[in-house]
Z-matrix of the N, CA and C atoms (Angstrom, degrees):
N
C 1 1.417
C 2 1.510 1 107.72
N 3 1.306 2 118.66 1 106.52
C 4 1.396 3 123.21 2 179.28
C 5 1.488 4 106.52 3 -95.46
N 6 1.336 5 112.99 4 108.99
C 7 1.616 6 120.76 5 -174.03
C 8 1.527 7 101.92 6 -132.24
N 9 1.226 8 115.57 7 142.61
C 10 1.521 9 121.34 8 170.92
C 11 1.524 10 105.01 9 -80.18
N 12 1.301 11 115.07 10 123.08
C 13 1.389 12 122.01 11 176.49
C 14 1.569 13 111.97 12 -121.43
N 15 1.256 14 113.99 13 154.31
C 16 1.451 15 121.40 14 -170.12
C 17 1.549 16 106.77 15 -68.47
N 18 1.345 17 114.52 16 139.59
C 19 1.552 18 119.27 17 -179.80
C 20 1.409 19 105.86 18 -106.16
N 21 1.374 20 115.02 19 149.35
C 22 1.412 21 121.34 20 176.10
C 23 1.511 22 112.47 21 93.57
N 24 1.278 23 117.36 22 152.25
C 25 1.491 24 124.31 23 -179.71
C 26 1.513 25 114.62 24 -56.87
N 27 1.291 26 116.06 25 142.72
C 28 1.502 27 121.36 26 169.69
C 29 1.444 28 106.53 27 -116.95
N 30 1.402 29 112.14 28 119.42
C 31 1.472 30 121.61 29 -179.90
C 32 1.585 31 109.87 30 -84.19
N 33 1.147 32 119.87 31 120.59
C 34 1.498 33 123.28 32 170.21
C 35 1.517 34 111.09 33 -66.51
N 36 1.201 35 116.70 34 138.42
C 37 1.538 36 125.13 35 -174.25
C 38 1.476 37 113.77 36 -144.17
N 39 1.292 38 119.49 37 172.35
C 40 1.430 39 125.08 38 175.40
C 41 1.613 40 102.74 39 -67.54
N 42 1.364 41 111.34 40 141.12
C 43 1.431 42 117.92 41 -174.19
C 44 1.519 43 118.22 42 95.27
N 45 1.377 44 110.67 43 1.85
C 46 1.589 45 122.83 44 172.06
C 47 1.495 46 109.07 45 -98.58
N 48 1.341 47 115.25 46 148.86
C 49 1.451 48 121.90 47 177.68
C 50 1.554 49 105.16 48 -144.55
N 51 1.403 50 115.40 49 145.07
C 52 1.410 51 119.98 50 172.68
C 53 1.441 52 110.20 51 -101.42
N 54 1.225 53 120.69 52 131.46
C 55 1.520 54 127.65 53 176.04
C 56 1.570 55 111.72 54 -119.09
N 57 1.365 56 105.63 55 112.33
C 58 1.525 57 117.12 56 -178.88
C 59 1.465 58 107.08 57 -100.25
N 60 1.448 59 112.83 58 116.94
C 61 1.518 60 115.90 59 -174.19
C 62 1.453 61 114.44 60 -98.73
N 63 1.304 62 118.07 61 119.99
C 64 1.480 63 128.41 62 162.95
C 65 1.611 64 113.88 63 54.07
N 66 1.194 65 118.90 64 46.08
C 67 1.550 66 120.10 65 172.70
C 68 1.467 67 111.53 66 -80.05
N 69 1.315 68 120.16 67 65.21
C 70 1.372 69 124.34 68 -170.82
C 71 1.530 70 107.99 69 -112.07
N 72 1.358 71 111.40 70 158.75
C 73 1.496 72 115.58 71 -174.85
C 74 1.510 73 117.74 72 -58.67
N 75 1.391 74 115.48 73 -32.29
C 76 1.409 75 117.00 74 173.49
C 77 1.503 76 124.11 75 -67.87
N 78 1.430 77 107.51 76 -16.90
C 79 1.523 78 113.31 77 172.87
C 80 1.400 79 113.13 78 -100.24
N 81 1.267 80 123.77 79 7.15
C 82 1.435 81 126.41 80 -179.99
C 83 1.638 82 108.31 81 -106.33
N 84 1.311 83 114.86 82 168.06
C 85 1.490 84 116.70 83 -175.49
C 86 1.563 85 109.85 84 -57.45
N 87 1.265 86 117.63 85 135.56
C 88 1.408 87 123.30 86 -171.75
C 89 1.489 88 117.68 87 91.71
N 90 1.322 89 116.88 88 -14.93
C 91 1.408 90 126.23 89 -178.38
C 92 1.563 91 114.80 90 -74.51
N 93 1.232 92 120.59 91 167.28
C 94 1.531 93 126.51 92 -176.79
C 95 1.477 94 101.96 93 -67.14
N 96 1.396 95 126.76 94 -38.51
C 97 1.510 96 123.89 95 -170.90
C 98 1.565 97 103.04 96 -132.35
N 99 1.412 98 115.49 97 61.56
C 100 1.405 99 122.43 98 -174.49
C 101 1.466 100 109.88 99 -66.38
N 102 1.502 101 112.56 100 132.60
C 103 1.469 102 120.74 101 172.32
C 104 1.568 103 105.09 102 -89.04
N 105 1.346 104 123.06 103 123.89
C 106 1.454 105 123.29 104 175.12
C 107 1.362 106 112.54 105 -41.08
N 108 1.239 107 123.09 106 134.22
C 109 1.527 108 130.60 107 179.96
C 110 1.562 109 108.78 108 43.50
N 111 1.300 110 121.31 109 36.51
C 112 1.439 111 124.32 110 176.28
C 113 1.569 112 113.35 111 -60.57
N 114 1.360 113 114.55 112 -33.29
C 115 1.434 114 119.88 113 -171.81
C 116 1.613 115 104.70 114 -69.92
N 117 1.296 116 119.49 115 -19.67
C 118 1.516 117 121.10 116 177.30
C 119 1.505 118 114.08 117 -61.26
N 120 1.278 119 120.41 118 -16.75
C 121 1.482 120 122.44 119 -178.30
C 122 1.502 121 109.84 120 -83.42
N 123 1.312 122 118.05 121 -10.74
C 124 1.545 123 119.81 122 -167.81
C 125 1.521 124 104.27 123 -71.89
N 126 1.400 125 117.10 124 -59.03
C 127 1.443 126 119.84 125 -176.13
C 128 1.499 127 115.90 126 -49.00
N 129 1.292 128 117.38 127 -54.56
C 130 1.526 129 119.76 128 178.39
C 131 1.625 130 112.25 129 -57.99
N 132 1.323 131 109.96 130 -45.13
C 133 1.446 132 116.56 131 173.22
C 134 1.525 133 117.98 132 -50.27
N 135 1.324 134 110.97 133 -45.29
C 136 1.430 135 116.47 134 178.27
C 137 1.592 136 114.86 135 -63.71
N 138 1.408 137 111.99 136 -32.64
C 139 1.482 138 115.58 137 172.98
C 140 1.504 139 111.06 138 -69.94
N 141 1.350 140 119.91 139 -39.43
C 142 1.422 141 121.79 140 176.34
C 143 1.575 142 111.06 141 -62.65
N 144 1.210 143 111.86 142 -38.56
C 145 1.621 144 114.26 143 177.50
C 146 1.378 145 112.49 144 -63.35
N 147 1.390 146 112.82 145 -43.42
C 148 1.606 147 115.71 146 178.97
C 149 1.520 148 109.75 147 -57.90
N 150 1.282 149 114.63 148 -45.27
C 151 1.533 150 118.18 149 -176.33
C 152 1.552 151 112.58 150 -57.95
N 153 1.412 152 109.89 151 -42.78
C 154 1.482 153 115.97 152 -173.63
C 155 1.568 154 103.96 153 -75.23
N 156 1.396 155 120.81 154 -34.60
C 157 1.413 156 121.59 155 177.38
C 158 1.537 157 114.37 156 -63.45
N 159 1.310 158 110.28 157 -40.17
C 160 1.467 159 116.58 158 -178.61
C 161 1.589 160 110.96 159 -59.88
N 162 1.301 161 114.27 160 -34.68
C 163 1.463 162 117.16 161 -173.84
C 164 1.554 163 111.02 162 -103.64
N 165 1.291 164 115.26 163 13.62
C 166 1.474 165 120.28 164 166.94
C 167 1.622 166 111.00 165 71.65
N 168 1.325 167 115.39 166 25.51
C 169 1.396 168 123.09 167 -174.01
C 170 1.488 169 111.60 168 -97.90
N 171 1.419 170 115.97 169 145.81
C 172 1.593 171 114.83 170 -172.32
C 173 1.446 172 112.33 171 -67.95
N 174 1.239 173 114.00 172 155.29
C 175 1.489 174 127.36 173 173.71
C 176 1.542 175 110.42 174 -129.06
N 177 1.272 176 116.67 175 132.05
C 178 1.400 177 123.80 176 178.51
C 179 1.546 178 107.90 177 -121.89
N 180 1.417 179 118.06 178 144.04
C 181 1.364 180 116.07 179 173.47
C 182 1.610 181 107.92 180 -133.70
N 183 1.295 182 117.86 181 126.28
C 184 1.374 183 121.88 182 -178.24
C 185 1.542 184 108.04 183 -93.38
N 186 1.412 185 110.55 184 157.29
C 187 1.426 186 114.12 185 176.53
C 188 1.495 187 106.77 186 -152.70
N 189 1.451 188 115.13 187 147.11
C 190 1.426 189 117.78 188 169.37
C 191 1.543 190 104.64 189 -78.29
N 192 1.267 191 121.00 190 139.20
C 193 1.363 192 133.30 191 -170.66
C 194 1.550 193 109.59 192 -142.10
N 195 1.342 194 112.97 193 66.83
C 196 1.546 195 119.00 194 -172.64
C 197 1.466 196 111.68 195 -82.53
N 198 1.319 197 114.43 196 149.08
C 199 1.465 198 123.01 197 160.23
C 200 1.456 199 109.60 198 -71.03
N 201 1.448 200 113.35 199 160.67
C 202 1.566 201 115.44 200 -175.31
C 203 1.445 202 115.83 201 -60.41
N 204 1.352 203 118.80 202 -21.35
C 205 1.427 204 121.31 203 -173.72
C 206 1.633 205 106.36 204 -118.61
N 207 1.194 206 115.85 205 43.49
C 208 1.590 207 117.46 206 178.23
C 209 1.377 208 111.63 207 -62.63
N 210 1.392 209 107.72 208 149.89
C 211 1.656 210 113.72 209 -177.59
C 212 1.502 211 114.50 210 -72.13
N 213 1.386 212 115.23 211 -5.38
C 214 1.486 213 116.54 212 179.11
C 215 1.441 214 110.79 213 -91.83
N 216 1.306 215 122.05 214 -4.17
C 217 1.481 216 128.90 215 -176.30
C 218 1.543 217 108.71 216 -86.72
N 219 1.287 218 115.39 217 131.30
C 220 1.550 219 122.95 218 -178.21
C 221 1.477 220 110.95 219 -42.10
N 222 1.381 221 117.93 220 -44.11
C 223 1.447 222 121.57 221 -178.87
C 224 1.500 223 116.66 222 -58.71
N 225 1.306 224 114.68 223 -24.58
C 226 1.485 225 125.25 224 175.95
C 227 1.644 226 110.26 225 -100.04
N 228 1.273 227 118.69 226 10.41
C 229 1.384 228 118.56 227 173.65
C 230 1.498 229 114.62 228 95.26
N 231 1.482 230 115.19 229 2.59
C 232 1.464 231 124.60 230 -178.60
C 233 1.532 232 112.30 231 -88.08
N 234 1.361 233 119.26 232 173.47
C 235 1.363 234 120.62 233 -172.22
C 236 1.532 235 117.26 234 -91.46
N 237 1.401 236 120.80 235 4.36
C 238 1.360 237 119.75 236 -173.07
C 239 1.500 238 111.52 237 -128.73
N 240 1.337 239 121.84 238 153.67
C 241 1.419 240 123.10 239 171.23
C 242 1.509 241 107.07 240 -64.96
N 243 1.350 242 112.68 241 167.84
C 244 1.580 243 120.00 242 -176.23
C 245 1.580 244 100.30 243 -67.02
N 246 1.401 245 113.45 244 135.40
C 247 1.502 246 117.74 245 -178.05
C 248 1.537 247 101.64 246 -151.48
N 249 1.411 248 116.11 247 161.36
C 250 1.371 249 125.36 248 169.54
C 251 1.540 250 114.67 249 40.36
N 252 1.263 251 110.49 250 49.51
C 253 1.488 252 116.12 251 176.06
C 254 1.520 253 110.76 252 -77.58
N 255 1.340 254 115.30 253 128.07
C 256 1.528 255 118.22 254 -163.89
C 257 1.592 256 104.06 255 -57.22
N 258 1.324 257 110.31 256 146.62
C 259 1.398 258 127.98 257 176.31
C 260 1.599 259 109.89 258 67.77
N 261 1.219 260 115.59 259 15.08
C 262 1.657 261 115.88 260 179.62
C 263 1.470 262 104.72 261 -103.97
N 264 1.318 263 115.57 262 159.64
C 265 1.436 264 120.42 263 176.39
C 266 1.510 265 115.41 264 -55.88
N 267 1.370 266 120.23 265 -35.61
C 268 1.355 267 124.21 266 179.83
C 269 1.632 268 114.12 267 -65.85
N 270 1.295 269 114.75 268 -24.73
C 271 1.445 270 118.62 269 176.15
C 272 1.537 271 114.23 270 -85.96
N 273 1.329 272 114.90 271 -7.77
C 274 1.428 273 110.70 272 177.78
C 275 1.529 274 115.40 273 -81.24
N 276 1.372 275 111.17 274 153.86
C 277 1.460 276 116.59 275 179.06
C 278 1.504 277 108.94 276 -59.90
N 279 1.372 278 121.45 277 155.07
C 280 1.443 279 118.86 278 166.02
C 281 1.431 280 115.51 279 -56.94
N 282 1.281 281 118.78 280 136.50
C 283 1.551 282 127.18 281 173.89
C 284 1.628 283 105.58 282 -59.52
N 285 1.255 284 123.17 283 -25.76
C 286 1.415 285 123.43 284 -175.22
C 287 1.600 286 108.75 285 -84.12
N 288 1.246 287 117.70 286 -14.08
C 289 1.457 288 123.02 287 179.73
C 290 1.478 289 110.39 288 -78.84
N 291 1.266 290 122.86 289 107.30
C 292 1.389 291 126.74 290 -173.31
C 293 1.522 292 116.97 291 -85.20
N 294 1.334 293 111.67 292 66.75
C 295 1.475 294 118.79 293 174.70
C 296 1.482 295 113.53 294 -74.43
N 297 1.235 296 115.89 295 138.93
C 298 1.451 297 118.29 296 -179.74
C 299 1.480 298 112.49 297 -82.05
N 300 1.419 299 112.28 298 163.86
C 301 1.460 300 120.30 299 -179.85
C 302 1.518 301 113.68 300 -58.19
N 303 1.317 302 116.81 301 -29.57
C 304 1.407 303 124.00 302 -179.34
C 305 1.543 304 114.98 303 -76.21
N 306 1.341 305 117.53 304 -9.18
C 307 1.551 306 117.80 305 -170.08
C 308 1.489 307 107.07 306 -59.83
N 309 1.312 308 113.78 307 152.41
C 310 1.393 309 125.98 308 175.79
C 311 1.540 310 110.43 309 -101.04
N 312 1.396 311 120.95 310 109.08
C 313 1.439 312 115.05 311 -178.60
C 314 1.478 313 115.23 312 -92.46
N 315 1.397 314 119.69 313 129.91
C 316 1.348 315 124.67 314 -175.31
C 317 1.464 316 105.61 315 -107.68
N 318 1.487 317 121.66 316 114.18
C 319 1.451 318 124.28 317 177.87
C 320 1.471 319 108.20 318 -92.80
N 321 1.334 320 119.22 319 136.52
C 322 1.484 321 123.10 320 -176.51
C 323 1.608 322 108.50 321 -134.10
N 324 1.347 323 114.23 322 159.26
C 325 1.453 324 123.35 323 -175.75
C 326 1.513 325 108.73 324 50.21
N 327 1.364 326 114.26 325 59.80
C 328 1.419 327 111.73 326 -175.49
C 329 1.635 328 109.86 327 -115.93
N 330 1.339 329 109.75 328 19.47
C 331 1.454 330 116.32 329 174.12
C 332 1.677 331 105.35 330 -118.46
N 333 1.161 332 108.67 331 148.41
C 334 1.688 333 112.15 332 -174.62
C 335 1.484 334 107.96 333 -62.48
N 336 1.258 335 123.56 334 -36.05
C 337 1.539 336 123.58 335 -168.91
C 338 1.495 337 112.26 336 -94.38
N 339 1.372 338 117.68 337 -2.53
C 340 1.519 339 114.92 338 -177.85
C 341 1.526 340 109.77 339 -130.13
N 342 1.338 341 114.51 340 124.39
C 343 1.384 342 121.95 341 173.76
C 344 1.610 343 110.08 342 -94.24
N 345 1.219 344 116.90 343 154.89
C 346 1.406 345 119.15 344 174.36
C 347 1.578 346 110.57 345 -155.06
N 348 1.426 347 114.22 346 125.80
C 349 1.430 348 122.74 347 172.72
C 350 1.494 349 111.76 348 -83.79
N 351 1.274 350 117.15 349 -38.72
C 352 1.431 351 127.59 350 -176.46
C 353 1.676 352 115.75 351 -80.18
N 354 1.266 353 114.83 352 129.69
C 355 1.549 354 112.66 353 176.27
C 356 1.519 355 111.24 354 -68.42
N 357 1.365 356 122.09 355 2.35
C 358 1.382 357 122.55 356 178.61
C 359 1.583 358 111.73 357 -96.78
N 360 1.278 359 113.29 358 -17.68
C 361 1.393 360 122.62 359 -168.76
C 362 1.504 361 111.27 360 -81.93
N 363 1.465 362 120.34 361 115.44
C 364 1.381 363 119.55 362 178.79
C 365 1.555 364 115.56 363 70.92
N 366 1.433 365 117.50 364 15.44
C 367 1.361 366 121.95 365 -179.12
C 368 1.585 367 108.69 366 -130.55
N 369 1.382 368 114.01 367 175.94
C 370 1.477 369 117.34 368 179.52
C 371 1.504 370 110.60 369 -100.60
N 372 1.245 371 120.92 370 21.76
C 373 1.467 372 121.83 371 -170.63
C 374 1.556 373 106.84 372 -66.85
N 375 1.282 374 123.42 373 -40.60
C 376 1.424 375 120.89 374 174.72
C 377 1.405 376 116.15 375 -54.56
N 378 1.354 377 111.88 376 -51.18
C 379 1.507 378 116.89 377 177.50
C 380 1.609 379 116.70 378 -58.14
N 381 1.315 380 110.46 379 -38.81
C 382 1.430 381 115.86 380 -178.20
C 383 1.532 382 112.90 381 -65.39
N 384 1.453 383 111.20 382 -40.69
C 385 1.427 384 120.09 383 -178.60
C 386 1.581 385 106.71 384 -67.17
N 387 1.342 386 118.78 385 -38.86
C 388 1.490 387 118.84 386 178.71
C 389 1.482 388 108.16 387 -69.31
N 390 1.228 389 124.05 388 -36.35
C 391 1.487 390 118.70 389 178.81
C 392 1.490 391 114.78 390 -62.51
N 393 1.351 392 114.00 391 -26.93
C 394 1.460 393 122.52 392 177.93
C 395 1.574 394 116.01 393 -82.74
N 396 1.325 395 109.81 394 -11.28
C 397 1.443 396 117.16 395 -172.74
C 398 1.575 397 118.22 396 74.47
N 399 1.336 398 111.70 397 22.77
C 400 1.455 399 119.83 398 179.55
C 401 1.517 400 114.46 399 -59.19
N 402 1.296 401 123.95 400 131.63
C 403 1.443 402 122.89 401 173.17
C 404 1.518 403 109.84 402 -122.73
N 405 1.292 404 121.37 403 -22.86
C 406 1.389 405 121.10 404 -175.70
C 407 1.614 406 108.20 405 -130.57
N 408 1.359 407 108.22 406 130.99
C 409 1.556 408 110.76 407 179.40
C 410 1.585 409 106.78 408 -111.42
N 411 1.372 410 114.74 409 154.10
C 412 1.402 411 127.19 410 179.32
C 413 1.500 412 103.68 411 -121.01
N 414 1.318 413 125.88 412 111.10
C 415 1.464 414 123.19 413 -162.07
C 416 1.650 415 103.11 414 -124.22
N 417 1.377 416 111.33 415 124.10
C 418 1.530 417 115.99 416 167.45
C 419 1.511 418 106.53 417 -143.18
N 420 1.472 419 114.76 418 169.61
C 421 1.376 420 120.63 419 177.67
C 422 1.511 421 110.91 420 135.46
N 423 1.337 422 115.33 421 -150.32
C 424 1.438 423 123.63 422 -176.45
C 425 1.469 424 117.62 423 -119.91
N 426 1.217 425 122.51 424 143.19
C 427 1.490 426 127.72 425 -9.93
C 428 1.411 427 108.22 426 -106.29
N 429 1.324 428 119.19 427 150.77
C 430 1.485 429 122.70 428 -175.02
C 431 1.596 430 106.41 429 -54.95
N 432 1.214 431 122.48 430 -49.20
C 433 1.478 432 126.20 431 -171.22
C 434 1.576 433 112.64 432 -82.21
N 435 1.266 434 121.48 433 2.53
C 436 1.318 435 117.16 434 179.85
C 437 1.590 436 111.46 435 -138.61
N 438 1.283 437 121.36 436 -83.58
C 439 1.429 438 116.28 437 -173.98
C 440 1.565 439 113.83 438 -74.12
N 441 1.353 440 116.88 439 -26.44
C 442 1.389 441 116.35 440 174.94
C 443 1.492 442 112.17 441 -75.15
N 444 1.377 443 122.85 442 -45.48
C 445 1.330 444 129.04 443 167.65
C 446 1.480 445 115.47 444 -44.62
N 447 1.339 446 116.01 445 -57.94
C 448 1.423 447 115.96 446 -178.93
C 449 1.554 448 117.10 447 -69.47
N 450 1.287 449 116.51 448 -30.44
C 451 1.496 450 122.75 449 174.46
C 452 1.503 451 110.00 450 -65.77
N 453 1.242 452 120.54 451 -44.32
C 454 1.383 453 129.76 452 177.91
C 455 1.623 454 111.73 453 -62.51
N 456 1.325 455 112.26 454 -47.45
C 457 1.507 456 117.76 455 -176.76
C 458 1.715 457 102.05 456 -63.24
N 459 1.225 458 117.82 457 -45.47
C 460 1.398 459 114.90 458 -179.43
C 461 1.402 460 117.10 459 -69.57
N 462 1.296 461 121.89 460 -37.29
C 463 1.486 462 126.03 461 169.00
C 464 1.500 463 112.63 462 -50.55
N 465 1.347 464 115.99 463 -44.62
C 466 1.455 465 119.21 464 176.34
C 467 1.482 466 113.36 465 -68.79
N 468 1.295 467 117.75 466 -41.10
C 469 1.423 468 117.69 467 176.62
C 470 1.454 469 116.56 468 -63.37
N 471 1.354 470 115.42 469 -24.85
C 472 1.472 471 125.19 470 -177.33
C 473 1.628 472 109.54 471 -87.90
N 474 1.238 473 117.02 472 -4.95
C 475 1.368 474 124.35 473 174.54
C 476 1.501 475 118.38 474 91.21
N 477 1.315 476 117.17 475 17.41
C 478 1.559 477 120.72 476 170.61
C 479 1.558 478 111.25 477 -80.31
N 480 1.267 479 109.52 478 141.26
C 481 1.388 480 112.54 479 164.58
C 482 1.510 481 109.65 480 -77.59
N 483 1.371 482 117.90 481 128.36
C 484 1.415 483 118.71 482 -162.71
C 485 1.528 484 114.46 483 -130.64
N 486 1.323 485 111.75 484 119.97
C 487 1.566 486 114.05 485 -177.20
C 488 1.546 487 104.36 486 -110.52
N 489 1.325 488 107.97 487 131.26
C 490 1.538 489 120.17 488 176.88
C 491 1.523 490 107.67 489 -92.99
N 492 1.276 491 113.90 490 127.92
C 493 1.516 492 121.77 491 -178.92
C 494 1.517 493 106.04 492 -94.06
N 495 1.419 494 108.87 493 90.62
C 496 1.453 495 116.23 494 -171.94
C 497 1.535 496 113.22 495 -70.29
N 498 1.306 497 117.70 496 -17.44
C 499 1.615 498 119.22 497 170.34
C 500 1.495 499 114.10 498 -79.28
N 501 1.311 500 117.36 499 -4.20
C 502 1.469 501 121.01 500 -172.56
C 503 1.504 502 108.65 501 -128.31
N 504 1.334 503 121.84 502 33.46
C 505 1.411 504 122.07 503 176.02
C 506 1.574 505 106.90 504 -138.49
N 507 1.383 506 118.47 505 152.68
C 508 1.410 507 122.78 506 175.09
C 509 1.542 508 106.68 507 -145.00
N 510 1.228 509 112.86 508 151.11
C 511 1.559 510 124.41 509 -172.52
C 512 1.432 511 114.70 510 -100.88
N 513 1.353 512 121.84 511 144.44
C 514 1.433 513 123.25 512 169.78
C 515 1.568 514 110.75 513 -72.09
N 516 1.303 515 120.04 514 -38.22
C 517 1.468 516 125.45 515 177.95
C 518 1.567 517 109.67 516 57.56
N 519 1.281 518 114.19 517 45.51
C 520 1.597 519 113.81 518 175.00
C 521 1.481 520 107.05 519 -54.81
N 522 1.272 521 123.02 520 -41.54
C 523 1.371 522 123.53 521 164.03
C 524 1.546 523 111.62 522 -104.94
N 525 1.289 524 115.87 523 132.07
C 526 1.543 525 116.91 524 -173.74
C 527 1.487 526 110.04 525 -56.15
N 528 1.368 527 114.73 526 131.87
C 529 1.545 528 121.90 527 -179.31
C 530 1.534 529 111.25 528 93.40
N 531 1.277 530 120.13 529 -5.19
C 532 1.409 531 119.03 530 177.11
C 533 1.516 532 112.79 531 -51.45
N 534 1.306 533 119.41 532 -42.04
C 535 1.478 534 123.15 533 -176.99
C 536 1.464 535 111.66 534 -67.50
N 537 1.363 536 116.39 535 -41.01
C 538 1.464 537 119.54 536 178.49
C 539 1.616 538 107.78 537 -67.50
N 540 1.278 539 114.28 538 -37.97
C 541 1.485 540 116.71 539 -178.48
C 542 1.590 541 109.05 540 -67.65
N 543 1.264 542 118.54 541 -36.55
C 544 1.414 543 124.35 542 176.71
C 545 1.482 544 113.94 543 -62.52
N 546 1.447 545 117.99 544 -46.81
C 547 1.333 546 123.41 545 174.74
C 548 1.495 547 115.13 546 -56.00
N 549 1.459 548 113.74 547 -44.57
C 550 1.441 549 117.63 548 172.49
C 551 1.543 550 115.56 549 -58.45
N 552 1.305 551 114.09 550 -41.42
C 553 1.419 552 115.72 551 -176.06
C 554 1.500 553 112.86 552 -71.41
N 555 1.413 554 122.59 553 -31.05
C 556 1.350 555 123.62 554 177.47
C 557 1.597 556 107.57 555 -73.18
N 558 1.342 557 118.30 556 -37.96
C 559 1.387 558 117.47 557 178.67
C 560 1.549 559 112.24 558 -61.28
N 561 1.450 560 115.31 559 -52.25
C 562 1.267 561 122.79 560 175.21
C 563 1.528 562 116.51 561 -49.51
N 564 1.347 563 113.83 562 -35.45
C 565 1.560 564 114.92 563 -179.88
C 566 1.406 565 109.63 564 -81.49
N 567 1.425 566 123.32 565 -1.18
C 568 1.392 567 121.26 566 179.02
C 569 1.622 568 121.33 567 117.18
N 570 1.272 569 109.99 568 -7.45
C 571 1.435 570 112.93 569 173.06
C 572 1.416 571 117.04 570 -67.81
N 573 1.322 572 118.95 571 149.01
C 574 1.528 573 125.46 572 178.56
C 575 1.422 574 112.63 573 -105.85
N 576 1.300 575 119.06 574 116.62
C 577 1.457 576 125.94 575 -176.29
C 578 1.575 577 108.83 576 -82.20
N 579 1.285 578 106.16 577 123.92
C 580 1.651 579 110.15 578 -177.78
C 581 1.564 580 106.65 579 -135.69
N 582 1.349 581 107.65 580 172.67
C 583 1.537 582 118.04 581 172.01
C 584 1.504 583 109.66 582 -133.29
N 585 1.348 584 121.18 583 166.38
C 586 1.431 585 123.33 584 -167.62
C 587 1.566 586 106.61 585 -63.15
N 588 1.325 587 124.16 586 -38.81
C 589 1.445 588 129.75 587 -174.06
C 590 1.589 589 104.33 588 -64.76
N 591 1.164 590 127.43 589 -9.61
C 592 1.438 591 130.03 590 -179.03
C 593 1.511 592 112.67 591 -90.01
N 594 1.454 593 117.25 592 -12.78
C 595 1.400 594 120.42 593 177.46
C 596 1.567 595 106.91 594 -87.35
N 597 1.310 596 108.51 595 134.00
C 598 1.558 597 121.45 596 -177.33
C 599 1.488 598 103.14 597 -71.98
C-alpha cells in the first residue's frame, strides 16, 4: 500500500481524543460479520490507548448496538447477516481490547429503522467532544471501508483535524481493493495517515 503519511513526530496535547471504532466480537474472526484479520487491530489499538491514558486524554469507543430486527440485516432486506445485536456476546467489545474504565461508549444504529456506519450519526458524539474541547481526533478500528471511513468523513466535515491510524485498521474488502480506496478517499478528504511510531 503506497500512501502518503505524515512525517515527523506528532505531539499529543489537550484537545486530542482517541476514537476506537467497533472492535466487537461479531467483527472479529469467528464473528457473524468477521473482518479479515480484524484481530490485528487490537494490539496497536491497546498501545494507542495506553498513550492517551498516560496523558489523561479522552478515549471514546463506538459500537454497533442493533435491535434484533435491524434494517441492515438480510432478513429485513438489508445487506448484512445479523450482527452486534444489543446485549449479545457478539456485540461486546473484545476482551483483549484494553479499554479504560473512563472510556465513553457511543452506541449507534440502535433503532430498527435506522442504520449508521458513522459514530456521529444519530448519537451525541459530536456534543460530547465539544464539551471536552476536542479539536483533533485519532481514529482506528473496524472496518476501514465502512464505519471507519464514514466516521472519518463526518469528523472532517464537522471540522476536526483527523488522524487515521493506518496500523490499527482493517478492511472488509467486499470488493477487492475497497480498503485501499477507502484510505485514499479519507486522505483526499483531509485525513492525515499516521502510525504509532510517529507519536512523540
